[in-house]
C-alpha positions in Angstrom: 9.6 36.3 5.7 8.4 39.7 6.4 8.6 42.7 8.4 6.2 43.0 11.3 4.5 46.3 11.3 5.4 47.7 14.6 3.6 50.0 17.0 4.4 53.5 17.8 5.2 52.4 21.0 7.6 49.9 20.4 9.5 52.1 18.3 10.0 54.8 20.7 11.1 52.1 23.2 13.5 50.9 20.6 17.2 52.4 20.7 18.7 53.6 17.9 21.6 51.2 17.9 19.0 48.2 18.1 19.2 45.8 14.8 15.9 46.0 13.1 13.9 42.4 14.1 12.2 40.3 11.7 9.9 37.6 12.2 7.0 35.7 10.6 3.5 37.3 10.9 1.3 36.9 14.0 -2.0 35.9 12.3 -4.1 37.7 15.1 -3.3 41.2 14.9 -2.2 40.8 11.1 -2.8 44.5 9.4 -3.5 44.3 5.7 -2.8 47.0 3.1 -4.3 48.0 -0.2 -0.9 46.3 -1.7 -1.7 42.8 -0.2 -5.3 43.0 -1.3 -4.3 44.1 -4.8 -1.9 41.2 -5.1 -4.1 38.4 -3.9 -7.0 39.5 -6.5 -4.8 40.0 -9.2 -3.3 36.4 -8.7 -6.3 35.2 -8.1 -8.2 36.6 -11.4 -4.6 35.5 -13.4 -5.2 32.0 -11.8 -8.9 31.3 -12.8 -9.4 33.5 -15.9 -9.0 31.3 -19.0 -8.1 34.1 -21.6 -7.6 32.7 -25.2 -4.2 34.1 -26.0 -2.7 33.3 -23.0 -0.4 30.6 -23.7 -0.7 27.1 -21.0 3.0 28.1 -19.5 1.7 31.5 -18.9 -1.4 30.3 -17.0 0.5 27.5 -15.0 3.3 30.5 -14.2 0.4 32.5 -12.5 -1.0 29.7 -10.4 2.4 28.8 -9.0 2.9 32.6 -8.5 -0.7 32.6 -6.6 0.5 29.8 -4.8 4.3 31.1 -3.7 2.8 34.3 -2.7 0.0 32.8 -0.4 2.8 30.5 1.2 5.1 32.9 1.7 2.4 34.5 3.9 0.5 31.5 5.2 3.4 29.6 5.8 3.3 25.7 6.5 -0.8 26.3 6.7 -0.5 26.5 2.8 -0.3 23.0 1.7 -1.4 20.4 -1.3 -4.2 18.5 -0.3 -4.7 16.8 -3.5 -2.7 13.7 -1.8 -3.6 11.9 1.1 0.2 10.8 1.7 0.9 14.7 1.3 2.9 16.1 4.2 5.5 18.8 2.9 4.0 22.4 2.4 4.1 23.5 -1.0 6.5 26.1 -0.1 8.8 23.8 0.7 8.2 21.6 -2.6 7.7 24.9 -4.9 11.6 25.0 -7.0 13.6 22.1 -7.5 16.7 24.2 -6.8 15.6 25.0 -3.4 15.0 21.7 -2.2 18.1 20.5 -2.4 18.7 21.6 0.6 16.1 19.4 2.3 16.2 16.9 0.4 18.2 13.3 1.1 17.8 12.1 -2.4 19.6 13.4 -5.7 17.3 15.7 -7.3 17.5 16.3 -11.1 15.7 19.3 -12.8 12.3 19.1 -14.1 11.6 17.9 -17.5 15.1 16.3 -18.1 15.7 13.6 -20.6 17.1 10.3 -19.2 20.6 10.3 -20.8 21.4 6.6 -22.0 24.8 7.1 -22.1 24.9 7.4 -18.2 21.7 5.2 -17.2 23.0 1.8 -17.5 21.7 -1.7 -16.8 21.7 -3.1 -14.4 21.5 0.1 -12.0 19.8 2.1 -13.7 17.0 2.1 -16.8 15.6 4.9 -18.9 11.5 4.4 -19.0 11.2 3.5 -22.6 8.4 1.8 -24.6 11.3 0.1 -26.7 12.2 -3.5 -25.9 15.3 -3.8 -23.6 18.7 -4.2 -25.2 16.8 -3.9 -28.7 16.0 -7.5 -28.5 14.4 -8.1 -32.0 10.6 -9.2 -31.3 10.3 -12.5 -32.6 13.7 -13.0 -29.6 12.3 -11.0 -27.3 10.0 -12.8 -24.4 6.5 -12.6 -23.5 6.2 -12.2 -19.9 2.9 -12.8 -18.1 2.3 -12.0 -14.2 -0.5 -12.7 -12.0 -1.1 -11.0 -8.2 -3.2 -10.8 -5.7 -3.6 -8.0 -3.1 -4.9 -7.9 0.0 -4.6 -10.5 3.2 -3.7 -14.4 2.7 -6.3 -16.5 4.5 -6.9 -19.9 4.6 -9.6 -19.6 1.8 -7.3 -17.9 -0.5 -4.7 -20.6 0.0 -7.5 -23.1 -0.8 -8.2 -21.2 -4.3 -4.6 -21.2 -4.7 -4.2 -24.8 -4.5 -6.7 -25.3 -6.8 -5.9 -23.0 -9.0 -2.6 -25.6 -9.2 -4.7 -28.6 -9.4 -6.9 -27.4 -12.3 -4.0 -27.2 -15.6 -2.5 -30.0 -16.6 -0.1 -28.7 -18.5 3.1 -27.1 -18.6 1.7 -24.0 -16.9 0.6 -26.3 -13.7 3.2 -24.7 -11.6 3.1 -20.9 -12.4 3.8 -18.2 -9.7 1.8 -15.8 -8.4 2.7 -12.4 -6.6 1.1 -11.2 -3.4 1.0 -7.9 -2.3 -0.2 -8.7 1.5 -1.8 -6.9 3.8 -1.2 -7.6 7.9 -5.0 -7.5 9.0 -6.7 -11.2 8.5 -3.5 -12.6 7.1 -2.8 -16.0 8.3 1.3 -16.2 8.8 1.5 -20.1 8.4 -0.5 -19.7 4.8 1.7 -17.3 3.6 4.8 -19.6 4.8 3.1 -22.4 2.7 2.8 -20.0 -0.1 6.3 -18.7 0.3 7.6 -22.3 0.5 6.0 -23.1 -3.1 7.7 -20.6 -5.0 5.2 -17.7 -5.2 6.5 -14.5 -4.4 5.7 -12.3 -1.2 5.4 -8.7 -1.1 4.4 -5.9 1.0 1.1 -4.3 0.3 0.1 -1.9 3.9 -0.5 -3.5 7.1 -4.0 -2.2 6.8 -5.6 -2.4 3.6 -7.8 0.8 4.3 -4.8 2.6 6.0 -3.1 5.7 4.9 -1.3 6.2 8.0 2.2 6.0 8.5 3.1 4.3 5.6 6.8 3.7 6.0 6.0 2.3 9.5 3.5 -0.3 8.2 6.0 -1.5 5.6 8.5 -1.8 8.4 6.1 -3.4 11.0 4.7 -5.9 8.4 8.5 -7.1 6.7 9.1 -7.5 10.5 5.7 -9.9 11.2 6.4 -11.6 8.0 9.8 -12.6 8.6 9.5 -13.8 12.5 5.8 -15.5 11.8 6.0 -16.4 8.0 9.9 -17.6 8.3 10.3 -15.1 5.3 13.9 -13.5 5.2 13.7 -9.7 5.4 15.6 -9.6 2.0 13.1 -11.5 0.3 10.6 -9.1 0.7 11.4 -6.7 -1.9 8.5 -5.3 -3.4 5.7 -2.8 -2.7 2.1 -1.6 -3.7 0.5 1.2 -1.9 -3.1 1.5 -1.2 -5.4 2.9 -4.1 -2.1 3.1 -6.2 -1.0 6.3 -4.7 2.0 7.4 -4.0 4.4 10.8 -3.5 8.2 11.3 -3.1 8.1 10.9 0.7 7.0 7.1 0.2 9.6 6.7 -2.8 12.2 7.8 -0.4 11.1 5.8 2.1 10.9 2.7 0.0 15.0 3.2 -0.8 15.7 3.7 3.2 13.6 0.0 3.8 15.5 -1.3 1.1 12.7 -2.0 -1.2 13.7 -2.8 -4.5 10.4 -2.3 -6.7 7.5 -0.8 -6.4 4.1 -1.3 -8.7 1.8 1.5 -7.5 1.6 3.3 -10.9 -1.4 2.4 -13.4 -0.9 3.0 -16.8 -2.9 1.4 -20.1 -1.3 -1.5 -22.2 -1.7 0.5 -25.4 0.9 3.1 -23.7 2.6 1.2 -21.8 6.1 1.5 -21.0 8.6 -1.8 -19.6 10.1 -1.3 -15.8 12.3 1.6 -15.4 14.3 2.9 -12.6 13.4 6.5 -11.0 16.7 7.8 -11.3 15.3 10.3 -13.4 11.6 10.5 -11.9 8.9 9.6 -14.1 8.6 11.2 -17.5 4.9 10.7 -18.3 1.9 12.9 -16.6 0.4 10.8 -13.9 -1.5 11.9 -10.6 1.6 12.1 -8.7 4.1 14.3 -10.3 7.1 13.1 -9.4 8.9 14.6 -12.8 11.2 16.5 -10.9 13.2 13.9 -8.4 15.2 11.0 -8.4 15.4 8.3 -6.5 18.5 6.0 -7.6 18.2 2.3 -8.2 14.3 2.2 -7.3 12.4 0.1 -10.2 9.1 0.9 -11.0 7.1 -1.8 -12.7 3.8 0.1 -14.3 0.8 -2.0 -13.6 -0.5 -1.9 -17.4 -4.4 -2.2 -17.5 -6.4 -4.2 -20.1 -7.8 -2.2 -22.4 -11.8 -2.9 -22.4 -11.7 -5.2 -19.3 -13.8 -5.2 -16.5 -12.3 -4.4 -12.8 -13.9 -4.2 -9.6 -13.3 -1.7 -6.7 -12.3 -3.8 -3.2 -15.0 -2.6 -0.7 -13.8 0.5 1.0 -11.1 1.5 -1.5 -10.2 2.8 -4.8 -8.1 -0.8 -5.1 -9.0 -2.5 -8.6 -8.5 -6.4 -9.4 -9.8 -7.7 -12.7 -13.4 -9.6 -12.5 -13.4 -13.0 -13.4 -16.6 -12.6 -15.6 -17.5 -14.7 -18.8 -17.4 -11.2 -20.9 -13.7 -10.5 -19.7 -12.2 -14.2 -20.8 -13.5 -12.8 -24.5 -11.6 -9.4 -23.7 -8.3 -10.8 -22.0 -8.0 -13.3 -25.1 -8.1 -10.9 -27.3 -6.2 -8.1 -25.6 -3.1 -10.4 -24.9 -3.4 -11.8 -28.3 -3.0 -8.3 -29.8 -0.1 -7.4 -27.4 1.4 -10.9 -28.2 1.8 -9.7 -31.8 2.8 -6.4 -31.8 4.9 -5.4 -28.4 4.9 -8.2 -25.9 4.7 -5.8 -22.9 4.6 -7.6 -20.0 1.2 -8.5 -19.4 -0.7 -8.2 -15.7 -3.5 -10.2 -14.4 -4.1 -8.7 -11.1 -6.9 -9.4 -8.5 -7.9 -8.1 -5.1 -9.6 -10.3 -2.3 -12.5 -9.4 -3.3 -12.7 -10.2 -7.0 -10.5 -13.5 -6.1 -13.6 -14.5 -3.9 -15.7 -16.2 -5.9 -14.1 -19.9 -6.1 -16.2 -20.9 -9.4 -16.2 -17.9 -11.5 -12.3 -17.5 -10.6 -11.2 -20.8 -11.5 -13.3 -20.8 -14.9 -11.5 -17.5 -16.0 -8.2 -18.6 -15.0 -8.8 -22.3 -16.8 -9.9 -20.6 -19.9 -7.0 -17.7 -20.2 -4.0 -20.0 -19.0 -5.7 -22.9 -21.7 -5.7 -19.9 -24.3 -2.1 -18.8 -23.5 -0.8 -22.5 -23.4 -2.0 -22.8 -27.1 -0.1 -19.8 -28.3 3.4 -21.0 -26.5 3.0 -24.1 -27.9 4.4 -22.4 -31.4 6.9 -20.4 -30.6 7.5 -21.3 -26.5 8.6 -17.5 -25.9 5.9 -17.1 -23.2 7.0 -17.2 -19.3 4.8 -16.6 -16.3 7.0 -15.1 -14.0 7.0 -12.9 -10.5 7.5 -9.5 -10.3 10.9 -9.7 -9.1 11.6 -12.5 -11.5 10.8 -9.4 -14.2 13.0 -7.1 -12.3 15.7 -9.5 -12.3 15.5 -10.1 -16.3 15.3 -6.3 -16.8 18.9 -6.1 -14.9 20.4 -8.4 -17.8 17.7 -8.8 -20.2 18.4 -11.7 -22.6 16.4 -13.1 -25.3 14.2 -16.5 -25.5 17.1 -18.6 -26.7 19.0 -18.1 -23.7 16.5 -18.2 -21.4 15.2 -21.7 -22.7 18.9 -22.8 -22.8 19.6 -21.8 -19.0 16.2 -23.4 -17.5 15.4 -26.3 -20.1 12.2 -27.7 -19.8 12.1 -25.6 -15.9 9.0 -23.2 -16.0 8.0 -22.2 -12.7 10.6 -20.0 -10.9 12.9 -19.7 -13.9 16.3 -18.1 -13.7 17.9 -15.7 -16.0 21.4 -15.8 -14.8 23.8 -19.0 -14.5 24.7 -17.3 -11.7 21.5 -17.5 -10.0 20.5 -19.8 -6.8 17.5 -20.9 -5.2 17.4 -20.0 -2.1 17.3 -22.9 0.7 13.6 -22.5 2.4 12.8 -24.2 5.2 10.0 -26.9 5.0 6.9 -25.5 7.2 5.5 -27.3 9.6 2.4 -29.7 9.7 0.7 -28.7 12.5 0.7 -24.7 13.3 0.3 -23.4 16.4 -3.1 -21.7 16.8 -2.7 -18.2 17.8 -6.7 -16.9 19.1 -7.0 -13.4 20.5 -9.8 -10.9 20.9 -10.2 -9.3 17.7 -7.9 -11.5 15.1 -6.8 -15.4 14.8 -3.7 -16.5 12.8 -1.6 -19.7 13.0 2.1 -20.1 12.5 4.6 -22.6 13.0 6.4 -20.3 15.5 5.4 -19.8 19.1 2.6 -17.6 19.8 3.1 -13.7 20.6 1.5 -13.0 24.1 -0.7 -10.5 21.3 -1.6 -9.9 17.7 1.1 -8.3 15.9 0.3 -4.5 15.0 1.9 -1.5 13.4 3.2 -0.5 16.9 3.9 -3.6 18.2 4.9 -6.1 15.1 6.9 -8.5 17.0 5.5 -9.0 20.9 7.4 -11.6 22.9 6.7 -15.0 22.0 5.0 -17.6 23.9 6.9 -20.5 25.8 4.9 -23.5 25.1 3.8 -25.4 22.3 0.3 -24.4 21.8 -0.8 -27.4 19.7 -0.2 -29.2 23.1 -2.6 -26.9 25.1 -6.2 -27.6 25.8 -6.3 -24.0 27.1 -7.6 -20.8 25.9 -5.6 -17.5 26.4 -7.9 -15.0 28.0 -9.5 -12.4 25.6 -7.2 -9.2 25.3 -4.0 -11.8 25.9 -2.1 -11.6 29.0 -1.2 -8.3 30.0 2.5 -8.0 31.9 3.1 -11.6 31.2 3.3 -14.3 28.4 1.5 -17.4 27.6 2.5 -20.8 28.8 -0.4 -22.9 28.8 -1.8 -20.3 30.9 -0.5 -16.6 31.8 2.6 -16.4 33.3 3.4 -12.8 34.9 6.3 -10.4 34.6 8.6 -11.2 37.6 6.2 -13.9 39.2 9.2 -15.8 40.5 11.5 -13.0 41.9 11.7 -11.0 44.6 10.9 -8.1 42.3 8.6 -5.6 41.3 5.6 -7.3 38.9 2.4 -8.9 38.4 0.3 -10.8 39.7 -2.8 -13.3 38.2 -6.1 -11.1 38.9 -9.6 -13.0 38.5 -9.8 -13.3 34.5 -6.1 -15.1 34.2 -4.2 -12.2 33.4 -1.7 -10.3 34.7 -2.8 -6.9 36.1 -2.4 -7.1 39.7 0.7 -5.8 41.0 2.6 -7.0 43.4 2.2 -6.3 47.1 5.6 -4.8 49.2 6.2 -6.5 52.3 8.1 -4.1 54.1 8.6 -6.3 57.0 10.5 -9.1 55.0 11.5 -7.0 52.6 10.0 -8.7 49.7 7.4 -8.5 46.5 5.0 -10.9 46.9 1.5 -12.1 45.1 -0.4 -12.2 48.1 -4.2 -13.7 48.0 -5.3 -10.7 49.8 -5.3 -8.4 46.7 -8.2 -9.0 44.3 -8.1 -7.1 41.4 -10.3 -7.1 37.9 -9.2 -5.8 34.7 -11.7 -4.7 31.8 -11.5 -2.1 29.1 -13.4 1.3 29.0 -13.4 3.4 26.0 -10.1 1.7 24.5 -8.3 2.0 27.8 -7.8 -1.2 30.0 -8.4 -0.3 33.6 -7.7 -2.4 36.9 -10.0 -2.1 39.8 -8.3 -3.4 42.7 -11.5 -4.6 45.4 -9.5 -6.0 48.0 -6.2 -5.0 49.5 -4.6 -6.5 52.5 -7.7 -7.6 54.7 -9.2 -4.0 54.1 -11.6 -2.9 51.5 -10.4 -0.2 49.2 
């Protein structure tokens, strides 16, 4: 806080007993002194000059001092724009000790190493390159994880079925993990993937969205629960767009009961096993999360395959493994190198773009699985698992002998604990309802909503009728103030309450007419209206009202 320079008139008008007043600067009438200018120039030079004899931490201290000074002057105007998710000002983040006043999470001092004697499984795991529980290499399982980012469509489900029928060895039914976005997703095929033991996790509602991420997560969870019949507690994972994340998002993941995040990327050569964020992130990355604690939240680092080709999805920085001929040999070599030396989890991850070419993907997949199968015949220590299964194993690391004893010959949906039970899943319907809207289309075993789900309205009111038996098509834009029952049924159409009536477009935008004589609300045939969307806003035009032109 700074003392405001008061004019002589103000000084004369103030009484002797009046206490000294302090307030933030009024930037419109800010009076700069030579001291302000000198300090700014000095700190600015200190920030940008690379003097040889100045140590790294001194330079960093000057930079931070410059930011602190500027933030004290400009307050919340001065923010860090390096990350699209940044919401807090630098002044609020500059000191860990000061942040303790504001943060709901336990803050730890920066650069504090994980205390292994206190960080104990199953709730806490230090970030380490060593094998969990110090399992010896020859008894350490090699996990392989396959994931797909983006919407689930009929095409992607067809691709998934072809993959299952492509391999005839023991890895025929290996599970995938889908990080699903809400846009263009067909909820019926999501339910079928879930029933077939693939894991369903959360991306964001829109693949290109950097808006309200917590709202997107909650909304997509709710939509998948209502339209794909997936229990909320089964949606355990998250991956952010562009793989960018910050401490606010981590806090939100905890609040939303998300068990793990898999947004951070590392190289397989310098990779870590999954760990919890009780002690932040100990290695350098572009998220600067070394100084906060998010107790119990697991991080599964996405380990990039060295020398492999990745392709960015259209309009984003989301990268997926390219299913090219060159990549086949690269992936084989890197897998063998990892398998012979460290047995870190091996990640094959794709996006909707890299997953799109049917012929090249099937060839890539067949060659890689065939190669891994040949290696597994020797020691029987390779397992294809979902991200959730990997976290479950990390909570209770056991060697290959125990895994094989628990699962015998079982390959898909393996267990790592004798107390684990398979969730009872509802068999998907044979004939889903087809839900058609002006901007999207999807199918679901449940009743169609009267409008397409969105981040703001993930669960619109359901429709009453079985759409598979209806030969009518819902009006473009939905029913408006009503629900679809093989025809729009308007709000309060069948009672003496204020409501809406069917207009010429078959929608519920015409207000009921109040008959004063009979003290009732009615749908009069004398009311003619038409609705249309202008500049994103629906406008109702009433052309005739009670035998009069409007």
